[in-house]
N, C-alpha and C positions, 0 to 999 in steps of 0.2 A: 504494500500500500504506500503510495507516494504522493507528493505534492510537487507543483512546479513553481520555482522561485527564480525569477530572472532568466527564464529559459532553461534552467537546470533542474534535474530531478533530485528531490530531497526527501529524506525520511525523518519522521517524528516518532520519538518514543515517549511514553508516559508512565511514570511510576506512581503507584497508589499506596500510601502508607497504611499501617495498622491503626487501630483505634476503635474497634467494635462497630456497632451500627452507626455511631456518630460519624466515623470515618466513611462508611459506605454512603451515608447521606451527603456528606461533604463532597465526596467524589462524584456523586450523582449531579451535584451542581456544576462540577467541572464538565461532565458529559454534556449537560444541557447547553452550556455556554459554547463548548466546542462544536456542538451540532448547529447552533445559531451561526457560528463563524464558517460553517461548511468544512470543518476539519475532522469531525468525529470519525466518520467512516473512512478517513484517509490515514488514520494512525497505523504505523507499521509495527509497533511493539507495545505491549502492556506488561509491566513488571509489578506484581501485586504481593502484598503482605497482609495476612490476617483479615481485618475488616475490609481492607482494600481488595483482597482476593474474593470476598463475597461479591463485591460490586463488579470487579474486573472480569471474573469468570462468568458472571451473568451476562455482561455486555458481550463478551466474546461468543458465548453459546447462543445468543439471540442477535447475532450480528446483522445489522441493517434491517431489523424488524421495526416497523413504524411505531409500535407500542411498547418497545423494550424498556424505555426509560420510565414510562408510566407504570408498567408492571413492577419494576424494581421499587419505585416509590410506594406503591400500595403494599408491597411486602414489608418494607421497613416501618410502615405505619400500623401494621396489624399483627406482627409476629414477635414472640419473645422466646427465642431459642434457648437461652441460657437456663432459665428456670425449668422448662420442661425436660431438657436434656439431663441436667444434673439430678433432678428428682427421679426421672425415669431410670437413669443408670443405677441409682442407689437401690431402687425397688426391684430391679431385674438383675439377678446375679449372673445371668448368662450373657449379658451384653454390657460392655463398658460405657461410661458416659460419652466417650468419643464415638462409639458405634451409634449411640442415639443422636449425637450431633450430625454425623454423616447422613444418617437416615432422614433427619429433618431437612437437610439441604437437598437430598435426593427428592423428597416428596414435594417440597415447596418451590425449589429453584431450578434444579438442573436435570430432573428426571434421571433416567438411566444412562445419560450420555457418558461415553468414555472419552479419554483424552484424544484418542485417535479419530473420534467423530468430528472434531473441530478442525477441519481441513483448511478452509479459507479464512478470511479475516486476518487480523494481526497475529504476530507471533506472541503467544501468551505464556508468561512465566508466573507460576504459582509457587511462591517461595516459602519454605519451611526451614527448620534448624535440625541438623543431625546431632543429637545429644552425645553420641559416642565420639565423634571427631571434632565437634564444635564448628563445623562448616555450614554454610548455606546449602540446603538441599533443594533442588529445583524440580518442578514438574513443568515441562514445556511442550507446547503443541501449537497448532495453527500455522499460518503463513505458508500453507501448502508444502510443509516439511514434516518429516516423521515426528511422532510424539516420543519423548524421552523423559527419563527421570534419573537423577544422580547428583554428583558433586565432583569437584576437581580432584579430590584425593582418592576416592573409591572408583570413580569413573561413572559413565552413563550407561543406561540400559534401555531397551525399547519399552514403551509404556502405552502402546496402542489400546490395550484393553483395560487399563486402570481407570476406575470410575472418577469422574471429575468431582463428585461430591466428597469422595475420600481425600482427594488432594487438597480441596479447600478446607476440609475438617482438620487436616494436619497443619495447614498454614495458620489456622485460627484457634489452635488448641492451646489457649492461654493457660500457663501453669499458675497455681495448682488447681484451678477450676476444672480443667480437663487433663486427663492423662495423655501421654504421647501416643502417636499412631505407630504400631509395630508393622513393619513391612518385611515379610520373610524372603528368604533367598529364592523361593519359587517365583516371586514377582520381581525381585531386584537381585539378580545373580552377580553381585559384586564379589570379586575374588577375595577369599579368606574371611568373609563375613556371613554368619548364619542369618542375621536379620539386622535391620536398623530401626531405631526409635526416633520418631520425628515429632518435634514440638513447634509451637508458634514461631513463625518466621521473624517476628519482632525480637525474639531473643538474640538473634544474630544481627539483624539490621532492620529496623522498623520502617525504613524508607524504601527499600527495594532498589537501591541505586546500582548494585553490581551489574545486572544484565544490561543496563543502559550504557555501560562503559566497555563492554566486550567488543573487541575489534571485529569479530565475525558478524556482529549485528549492524555495523556500519551506519550508525545514526548520525544525522546532521543537526538535529535539534532534540533536546531532552527537557521534559517538563516534569517537575516533582511536586505532587500534591501531598502536603504533610498535614494530616489531621490527628497526629498522635498527641499524647498528653504533654502539654507545655510544662516546662520546668519553672517552678516558682521559688523564690528565695523564702525560706522559712525563718521568720523573725523570732520564733520561739521553738527551737529544735528540741526534740524529746530525747530522753536517755533510755526509753523502753526498748528492749531487745528487738522485738518484731518490727516496731516502727523504724528503728535505725536501719534494719535490713531493707525495708521498703525504700527508705530514703537513699540508701547506698545504691540500690538498683536503679533508681531514678537518675542519680548522678552519672552512673555508668552509661545509661541509655542516652543521656544528654550529650555526653562526650562522643559517643559513636555518631550521633546525629550531626554534631559539629564537624567531625572528621569527614563524614560523607559529603557534606556541603563543600568542604575544602577540596575534596577529590574532584568534584564537579568543576570547580574553578581551575584547578591545575590541569585537568583534562582539556578544558576549553582553551587553555594557553598553548597547548601543543599544536603542531601543524596538523590540520585535518581534524582537530578535536571538535566534538559536538558543542553547539552553542546552548548554554543552560538557562533555564528560568525555574525558580521555585518559590513557593509561598507556604507559610505555616498558618494554622488555624487561629493562632493568637495575634496575627499581624493586623495592625490598624492601618497600615499604609495601603490605601486602595479600597478600604471597606466601603460598602454602599451606604450604610447608615451608621452614625455614631453609636457605639455600644454593641455592634454585631460581633466584633472579635471577642469581647468579654463574655457575651452571652453564649456564643458557640463554644468557647473554650471551657465553660463551666458545665456543659452537658456531659453526662456520664459516658464511659467508654465500654459498657458491657454489651450484651447481645439482647437487650430488651427493646420492645417497640418504642418508637419515638412519637412524641406528641406532634400535632399539626404545626404548632408554632415553632417547635424545634427544627422540623424538616424545612420549614420556610426560611428560617434564618440561616441554617447550614447551607442550603443550596444557593441562596442569594449571596451569602458571604463568599463562598467558594467561587462562584461565577464572577463576582466583582474583583477578587484578588487575581484570578486568572486573566481577566481582561486587562487589568493594570499591568501585570507582568509582561503580557504579550505586546502591549502597546509600547512598553518601556524598553524591553530587551530583544524582542524579535518581531517588530512590526511588519517585516516583510512577509511573514506567513499569513497575515490576515488578508483574506481575499484570494489566497493562493489556490 
Protein backbone atom coordinates (compact mmCIF):
# COMPACT_ATOMS: atom_id res chain seq x y z
CA UNK A 1 0.00 0.00 0.00
CA UNK A 2 1.58 3.28 -1.07
CA UNK A 3 1.04 6.99 -1.59
CA UNK A 4 2.45 9.35 -4.19
CA UNK A 5 4.47 12.32 -2.94
CA UNK A 6 6.11 14.58 -5.49
CA UNK A 7 5.81 11.89 -8.14
CA UNK A 8 7.58 9.36 -5.90
CA UNK A 9 6.10 6.21 -4.37
CA UNK A 10 6.17 6.38 -0.56
CA UNK A 11 5.13 4.05 2.26
CA UNK A 12 3.58 4.94 5.62
CA UNK A 13 3.78 2.86 8.79
CA UNK A 14 1.61 3.39 11.86
CA UNK A 15 2.39 2.17 15.40
CA UNK A 16 -0.46 1.76 17.87
CA UNK A 17 0.50 1.69 21.55
CA UNK A 18 -0.96 -0.29 24.40
CA UNK A 19 -3.33 1.14 26.99
CA UNK A 20 -6.45 -1.06 27.09
CA UNK A 21 -9.74 0.04 25.58
CA UNK A 22 -8.68 3.64 26.14
CA UNK A 23 -5.87 3.10 23.64
CA UNK A 24 -8.17 1.30 21.19
CA UNK A 25 -10.60 4.26 21.22
CA UNK A 26 -7.73 6.76 20.90
CA UNK A 27 -6.42 4.86 17.87
CA UNK A 28 -9.96 4.78 16.46
CA UNK A 29 -9.75 8.58 16.39
CA UNK A 30 -6.50 8.24 14.43
CA UNK A 31 -8.20 5.88 11.97
CA UNK A 32 -11.10 8.29 11.45
CA UNK A 33 -8.81 11.25 10.81
CA UNK A 34 -6.61 9.24 8.42
CA UNK A 35 -9.77 8.19 6.59
CA UNK A 36 -10.83 11.82 6.24
CA UNK A 37 -7.39 12.61 4.80
CA UNK A 38 -7.62 9.75 2.32
CA UNK A 39 -4.69 7.92 3.93
CA UNK A 40 -6.23 5.11 5.99
CA UNK A 41 -6.50 2.49 3.27
CA UNK A 42 -3.05 3.48 1.95
CA UNK A 43 -1.18 2.46 5.12
CA UNK A 44 1.58 -0.02 4.33
CA UNK A 45 2.25 -1.32 7.84
CA UNK A 46 0.57 -1.50 11.25
CA UNK A 47 2.62 -2.30 14.36
CA UNK A 48 0.39 -2.96 17.35
CA UNK A 49 0.74 -3.57 21.08
CA UNK A 50 -1.90 -4.69 23.59
CA UNK A 51 -4.89 -2.33 23.30
CA UNK A 52 -3.42 -1.16 20.01
CA UNK A 53 -3.52 -4.76 18.79
CA UNK A 54 -7.25 -4.91 19.50
CA UNK A 55 -7.85 -1.93 17.23
CA UNK A 56 -5.17 -2.64 14.62
CA UNK A 57 -6.08 -6.29 14.14
CA UNK A 58 -9.74 -5.37 13.79
CA UNK A 59 -8.92 -2.78 11.15
CA UNK A 60 -6.71 -5.20 9.22
CA UNK A 61 -9.26 -8.01 9.39
CA UNK A 62 -12.01 -5.67 8.14
CA UNK A 63 -9.83 -3.85 5.63
CA UNK A 64 -11.67 -1.37 3.40
CA UNK A 65 -15.06 -2.30 4.86
CA UNK A 66 -17.26 0.80 4.93
CA UNK A 67 -18.60 0.18 8.44
CA UNK A 68 -15.39 -1.15 10.04
CA UNK A 69 -14.76 1.93 12.19
CA UNK A 70 -18.38 2.14 13.35
CA UNK A 71 -18.30 -1.54 14.34
CA UNK A 72 -15.15 -1.03 16.39
CA UNK A 73 -16.69 1.97 18.14
CA UNK A 74 -19.86 0.05 19.03
CA UNK A 75 -17.74 -2.76 20.45
CA UNK A 76 -15.72 -0.43 22.70
CA UNK A 77 -18.93 1.16 23.97
CA UNK A 78 -20.64 -2.12 24.85
CA UNK A 79 -18.07 -4.73 25.92
CA UNK A 80 -16.16 -5.36 29.15
CA UNK A 81 -13.73 -8.18 28.46
CA UNK A 82 -11.61 -8.00 31.59
CA UNK A 83 -14.36 -8.69 34.09
CA UNK A 84 -15.97 -11.57 32.22
CA UNK A 85 -12.64 -13.17 31.31
CA UNK A 86 -11.13 -13.05 34.80
CA UNK A 87 -14.24 -14.29 36.55
CA UNK A 88 -14.89 -16.93 33.91
CA UNK A 89 -11.35 -18.22 34.13
CA UNK A 90 -11.57 -18.59 37.89
CA UNK A 91 -14.84 -20.51 37.73
CA UNK A 92 -13.77 -22.84 34.90
CA UNK A 93 -10.74 -24.94 35.96
CA UNK A 94 -10.29 -26.38 32.47
CA UNK A 95 -9.65 -23.08 30.72
CA UNK A 96 -7.26 -20.29 31.75
CA UNK A 97 -8.22 -16.65 31.95
CA UNK A 98 -6.27 -16.11 28.75
CA UNK A 99 -8.32 -18.80 26.99
CA UNK A 100 -11.42 -16.86 28.00
CA UNK A 101 -9.87 -13.65 26.70
CA UNK A 102 -9.05 -15.22 23.32
CA UNK A 103 -12.53 -16.74 23.12
CA UNK A 104 -14.15 -13.35 23.72
CA UNK A 105 -12.02 -11.79 20.97
CA UNK A 106 -12.99 -14.61 18.61
CA UNK A 107 -16.68 -14.25 19.39
CA UNK A 108 -16.95 -10.48 19.23
CA UNK A 109 -14.15 -9.20 16.98
CA UNK A 110 -12.23 -11.57 14.73
CA UNK A 111 -14.30 -14.71 14.29
CA UNK A 112 -12.25 -17.75 13.39
CA UNK A 113 -9.86 -15.83 11.17
CA UNK A 114 -6.33 -17.19 11.06
CA UNK A 115 -3.27 -15.04 10.47
CA UNK A 116 -2.94 -16.55 7.01
CA UNK A 117 -6.44 -15.38 6.05
CA UNK A 118 -5.32 -11.74 6.12
CA UNK A 119 -3.60 -11.69 2.75
CA UNK A 120 -4.18 -8.17 1.44
CA UNK A 121 -4.16 -4.87 3.24
CA UNK A 122 -1.18 -3.63 5.24
CA UNK A 123 1.53 -5.74 6.80
CA UNK A 124 0.22 -6.30 10.34
CA UNK A 125 2.49 -6.86 13.34
CA UNK A 126 0.81 -8.01 16.56
CA UNK A 127 3.56 -7.71 19.17
CA UNK A 128 3.92 -9.70 22.39
CA UNK A 129 6.80 -10.36 24.81
CA UNK A 130 8.66 -13.68 25.14
CA UNK A 131 9.12 -14.09 28.89
CA UNK A 132 11.94 -16.62 28.44
CA UNK A 133 14.24 -14.53 26.24
CA UNK A 134 12.99 -11.04 27.07
CA UNK A 135 12.56 -10.29 23.37
CA UNK A 136 9.69 -8.88 21.37
CA UNK A 137 7.73 -11.78 19.84
CA UNK A 138 5.84 -10.89 16.69
CA UNK A 139 2.88 -12.31 14.84
CA UNK A 140 2.97 -10.85 11.36
CA UNK A 141 0.63 -11.23 8.39
CA UNK A 142 -0.93 -9.34 5.49
CA UNK A 143 0.74 -7.36 2.75
CA UNK A 144 0.37 -10.36 0.41
CA UNK A 145 3.25 -12.04 2.23
CA UNK A 146 3.35 -15.26 4.29
CA UNK A 147 2.13 -15.19 7.90
CA UNK A 148 4.92 -15.76 10.43
CA UNK A 149 5.59 -15.68 14.14
CA UNK A 150 8.82 -15.53 16.08
CA UNK A 151 11.63 -13.31 17.29
CA UNK A 152 15.20 -12.47 16.34
CA UNK A 153 16.89 -14.89 18.75
CA UNK A 154 14.79 -18.04 18.25
CA UNK A 155 13.85 -17.35 14.64
CA UNK A 156 10.59 -17.24 12.73
CA UNK A 157 8.14 -20.00 11.84
CA UNK A 158 5.09 -20.17 9.55
CA UNK A 159 1.87 -19.07 11.26
CA UNK A 160 -0.75 -19.46 8.54
CA UNK A 161 -3.20 -21.37 10.75
CA UNK A 162 -2.60 -19.50 14.03
CA UNK A 163 -5.81 -17.80 15.18
CA UNK A 164 -5.79 -14.00 15.10
CA UNK A 165 -7.76 -13.95 18.36
CA UNK A 166 -4.99 -15.86 20.15
CA UNK A 167 -2.29 -13.54 18.81
CA UNK A 168 -4.19 -10.48 20.07
CA UNK A 169 -4.83 -12.21 23.42
CA UNK A 170 -1.08 -12.76 23.85
CA UNK A 171 -0.35 -9.15 22.91
CA UNK A 172 -2.90 -7.85 25.47
CA UNK A 173 -2.25 -10.34 28.29
CA UNK A 174 -1.43 -7.70 30.87
CA UNK A 175 0.23 -9.26 33.93
CA UNK A 176 -0.85 -10.20 36.53
CA UNK A 177 -4.48 -9.93 35.38
CA UNK A 178 -3.92 -12.48 32.62
CA UNK A 179 -1.44 -15.35 32.50
CA UNK A 180 0.90 -15.66 29.50
CA UNK A 181 -0.03 -17.57 26.38
CA UNK A 182 1.82 -20.86 26.01
CA UNK A 183 2.71 -21.77 22.41
CA UNK A 184 4.02 -25.32 22.07
CA UNK A 185 6.66 -26.58 19.67
CA UNK A 186 3.96 -28.10 17.45
CA UNK A 187 2.89 -24.54 16.55
CA UNK A 188 6.25 -22.80 16.92
CA UNK A 189 9.04 -25.26 16.10
CA UNK A 190 11.94 -23.10 17.27
CA UNK A 191 15.19 -25.01 17.69
CA UNK A 192 15.82 -26.24 21.23
CA UNK A 193 12.63 -24.84 22.76
CA UNK A 194 9.68 -27.00 23.82
CA UNK A 195 7.40 -24.01 24.19
CA UNK A 196 7.35 -20.23 24.61
CA UNK A 197 5.29 -18.17 27.04
CA UNK A 198 4.06 -14.86 25.68
CA UNK A 199 2.87 -11.88 27.68
CA UNK A 200 1.64 -8.37 26.94
CA UNK A 201 3.68 -6.63 24.25
CA UNK A 202 3.92 -3.54 26.45
CA UNK A 203 6.28 -5.39 28.79
CA UNK A 204 8.94 -5.09 26.06
CA UNK A 205 7.89 -1.92 24.24
CA UNK A 206 4.47 -0.31 24.71
CA UNK A 207 4.85 1.76 21.53
CA UNK A 208 5.55 -0.95 18.96
CA UNK A 209 8.36 1.02 17.32
CA UNK A 210 10.70 -1.85 16.33
CA UNK A 211 8.89 -3.02 13.16
CA UNK A 212 8.76 0.57 11.91
CA UNK A 213 12.55 0.71 11.85
CA UNK A 214 13.29 -2.64 10.19
CA UNK A 215 15.14 -2.12 6.93
CA UNK A 216 13.13 -4.82 5.18
CA UNK A 217 9.90 -2.87 5.74
CA UNK A 218 11.38 0.14 3.87
CA UNK A 219 9.05 2.81 5.25
CA UNK A 220 9.33 6.47 4.28
CA UNK A 221 7.01 7.88 6.94
CA UNK A 222 6.29 6.54 10.44
CA UNK A 223 3.52 7.70 12.76
CA UNK A 224 3.35 6.66 16.42
CA UNK A 225 0.06 6.96 18.30
CA UNK A 226 0.85 6.77 22.03
CA UNK A 227 -2.14 6.22 24.31
CA UNK A 228 -0.21 4.59 27.14
CA UNK A 229 -0.21 5.65 30.75
CA UNK A 230 1.43 9.06 31.11
CA UNK A 231 4.12 9.32 33.76
CA UNK A 232 3.32 11.79 36.52
CA UNK A 233 5.61 13.15 39.20
CA UNK A 234 4.48 11.86 42.58
CA UNK A 235 4.77 14.64 45.12
CA UNK A 236 4.04 12.25 47.99
CA UNK A 237 5.83 8.98 47.16
CA UNK A 238 4.95 5.94 49.23
CA UNK A 239 7.22 3.51 51.04
CA UNK A 240 4.79 0.57 50.76
CA UNK A 241 6.39 -2.40 49.00
CA UNK A 242 3.70 -3.09 46.40
CA UNK A 243 3.26 0.56 45.51
CA UNK A 244 7.01 1.02 45.19
CA UNK A 245 7.13 -1.90 42.74
CA UNK A 246 4.37 -0.36 40.62
CA UNK A 247 6.12 3.00 40.61
CA UNK A 248 9.43 1.35 39.67
CA UNK A 249 7.77 -0.38 36.72
CA UNK A 250 6.23 2.93 35.62
CA UNK A 251 9.67 4.55 35.68
CA UNK A 252 11.19 1.74 33.60
CA UNK A 253 8.39 1.95 31.04
CA UNK A 254 8.81 5.72 30.83
CA UNK A 255 12.53 5.27 30.15
CA UNK A 256 11.82 2.75 27.37
CA UNK A 257 9.27 5.16 25.91
CA UNK A 258 11.81 7.98 25.84
CA UNK A 259 14.47 5.78 24.29
CA UNK A 260 12.12 4.65 21.53
CA UNK A 261 11.27 8.23 20.61
CA UNK A 262 15.02 8.94 20.49
CA UNK A 263 15.49 5.97 18.17
CA UNK A 264 12.94 7.51 15.80
CA UNK A 265 14.92 10.75 15.78
CA UNK A 266 18.23 9.01 15.17
CA UNK A 267 16.75 6.85 12.41
CA UNK A 268 15.35 9.94 10.68
CA UNK A 269 18.81 11.53 10.70
CA UNK A 270 20.28 8.63 8.71
CA UNK A 271 20.36 8.66 4.93
CA UNK A 272 17.09 7.17 3.78
CA UNK A 273 15.65 7.14 7.31
CA UNK A 274 11.89 7.34 7.71
CA UNK A 275 10.41 10.72 8.58
CA UNK A 276 8.69 10.44 12.00
CA UNK A 277 5.71 12.02 13.70
CA UNK A 278 4.40 11.01 17.10
CA UNK A 279 1.96 12.20 19.70
CA UNK A 280 1.02 11.12 23.22
CA UNK A 281 -2.38 11.15 24.88
CA UNK A 282 -1.31 13.71 27.50
CA UNK A 283 -0.13 16.24 24.89
CA UNK A 284 -1.85 19.62 24.98
CA UNK A 285 -0.05 20.81 21.83
CA UNK A 286 -2.69 20.57 19.14
CA UNK A 287 -5.63 19.53 21.33
CA UNK A 288 -9.02 20.44 19.88
CA UNK A 289 -10.48 21.75 23.13
CA UNK A 290 -8.81 22.88 26.32
CA UNK A 291 -8.91 20.03 28.82
CA UNK A 292 -9.09 17.19 26.29
CA UNK A 293 -5.58 15.98 27.12
CA UNK A 294 -6.23 15.95 30.87
CA UNK A 295 -9.60 14.21 30.48
CA UNK A 296 -8.30 11.58 28.06
CA UNK A 297 -5.23 10.84 30.19
CA UNK A 298 -7.36 10.24 33.27
CA UNK A 299 -9.46 7.50 31.64
CA UNK A 300 -8.65 4.03 32.99
CA UNK A 301 -6.54 1.66 30.90
CA UNK A 302 -8.36 -1.63 31.50
CA UNK A 303 -10.57 -3.64 29.15
CA UNK A 304 -13.92 -2.30 30.36
CA UNK A 305 -16.46 -0.59 28.13
CA UNK A 306 -16.13 3.13 27.66
CA UNK A 307 -18.78 5.78 28.21
CA UNK A 308 -20.01 7.82 25.25
CA UNK A 309 -18.32 10.95 26.58
CA UNK A 310 -15.02 9.09 26.95
CA UNK A 311 -15.08 7.80 23.38
CA UNK A 312 -15.99 11.24 22.06
CA UNK A 313 -13.06 12.93 23.80
CA UNK A 314 -10.56 10.17 22.97
CA UNK A 315 -11.39 10.11 19.26
CA UNK A 316 -11.55 13.91 19.00
CA UNK A 317 -8.27 14.36 20.87
CA UNK A 318 -6.42 11.75 18.82
CA UNK A 319 -7.68 13.18 15.55
CA UNK A 320 -6.64 16.70 16.54
CA UNK A 321 -3.14 15.62 17.62
CA UNK A 322 -2.64 13.63 14.41
CA UNK A 323 -3.75 16.57 12.27
CA UNK A 324 -1.38 18.92 14.10
CA UNK A 325 1.60 16.57 13.72
CA UNK A 326 0.96 15.88 10.03
CA UNK A 327 0.59 19.57 9.25
CA UNK A 328 3.75 20.34 11.22
CA UNK A 329 6.10 17.49 10.33
CA UNK A 330 4.88 15.88 7.11
CA UNK A 331 2.44 18.20 5.34
CA UNK A 332 3.37 16.67 2.00
CA UNK A 333 1.40 13.49 2.78
CA UNK A 334 -1.88 15.38 3.16
CA UNK A 335 -3.79 15.00 -0.05
CA UNK A 336 -1.32 12.41 -1.36
